[in-house]
N, C-alpha and C positions, 0 to 999 in steps of 0.2 A: 542466432536465433535472433526476431523480431517480434513485433506486438501484431498480434490479430485482434485490433479493434473491433472491427463489425463482426469478427465471429464469437469474440470472446465478451465484451462487454453488452452485447444485446441479448444473451442467452438469461431467460427467466430465472434459472437456478443463481446468478449473479446476486439478485435480487432477494435471497431468501437468507435471514440472519442465522440461520441453521446450517448452511454452506461453512460458515468459517471458524475455524477452531481457533484462532486466537482474537481474543475480543476484549474493549476496554469502554470505557464511557470518558468521554471529554467533554467539557463547560465550553460553550460557545462564549463570545466577548461582545460587547455592546461597542467596543472599537470597530469593529468586523460587519458593523450594521451600514447599509448601503443607503443610498436616498432613498429608494422604494422600501425601505425597514425591512429588507432581509440579510441574510450573511450574506457578503459579496464572495463572486466565485474564486478570488484569490484565497481568500480565508479558508474557503471549502478544499482548494488545494493544499493548504497549510493542514488542515483535519487529517488529509491521507498522508502526508510526510509526518506528521505526528505517530499517526499510526503505524507505519513503517519502523520509524526511529525506535518506539517502543518496544516494538517486535526484536528487532535486532540486542536491542537491550538485554531483554526476556531471553534471547535464544544465544548470543554470544558471552555475556556480562557485559556490566558497565567499562571495565577498563580495558578488556579485550576491543569491545566494537570501538571507543575513542581511537585504540590503535589503527583498526582497520580502515577507520573513516579518512585515511590519508589516500587510499587508493579505491575505496567503494562509491561509486557514484550513481547516480539514478542516468542510464544510457537512452531511455526513452520513455516517455509517458504519454498514457491515452486516458482521458478524464471524461465521463460523461455525467451533465447536470440532468437528474434526472426530474426533482423537484426543489421547489424554494426551501431554502435551511433557514427556521427562524430562532432568532433571539427572544426570551431566554432560554429556551429547551436545550438541554444536554444533545449531545450525538453519540450513539453506539456505534463504535467502530471495529470491523471484522476484517480480516486478513488471514489468505493462504497462500501457501508456496505451491506454484501451479506447474514450473518447468525448472530444471538445472541443467547446465553444462559445463564444460570447463572454466569458461568464459564470464560466465553468469548465470542469474536466473531471473525468473519472473515471478513478481507477487501481485496478486488480485486483493483489490480491497472494497470494502462498501461501509456507505455512511447512513446508519437510520435515525428517524427522529420522530418519536410518536408511535414507533413501532413499522414505519413506511421507510422504505429506501429513497435516499434522497440524492445519492451520488455514487458513482461504481468507478474504480479506476484501475487500471494495469500498469505495472510499472518494470521495465527491465534493469534490473541491478547489474553494473558490470566493473570489471575491474580495470583500471587505468595506470598507466606507466608510462612517464615522461610523453604525456599528452597523447598518448594511443592505447588500444583495448589492449588486455594482457590477460594473463590466466590467472584464475581466483588465487588467493594467497594460500600459503602451505596449510593445510586442515580445515581450510573452510569450507570447501566442499563436502567435506566427509561430516563434517557437524550438519550441514545443509540436507544432506542425505537423510541422516541418522533421523533428524526432525521429521521427514517423512513428505512425500507431494501431496497433494489434494486433486483427488480425482475428480474431474468434470462429469456430471450425470450424464448417461446418454439420453 
């Protein structure tokens, strides 16, 4: 499984808040404001990472997910910065499970501010063991499948 950055992140439906089944609001931080007075790109990446983490916690539960973090890691990440993210406005974050196989799954996330999409990201999550890709931990694939894949609009 690989990321299809140009094929996926550029699709108009990726910028539609209604597409994302899991949503939450995150605060922006003054500490992340750069010299041009907007949220820096590293902080935007962190907002995507926090969205993924909150989804994992909601799906698996805190104790189960914390146990899985020893083997589950991002294997690839593709981020598009669409517009400037400003402080102090909060960010509405959305996430969808797009693909799943025996070694990993792909998550699509988007950040919205004042009703407009400011960034989209695709992240391939993979299981790792002894520094190499491995099969998903027992039961994880079934839990992900039960959550359900989000179908991209045609």
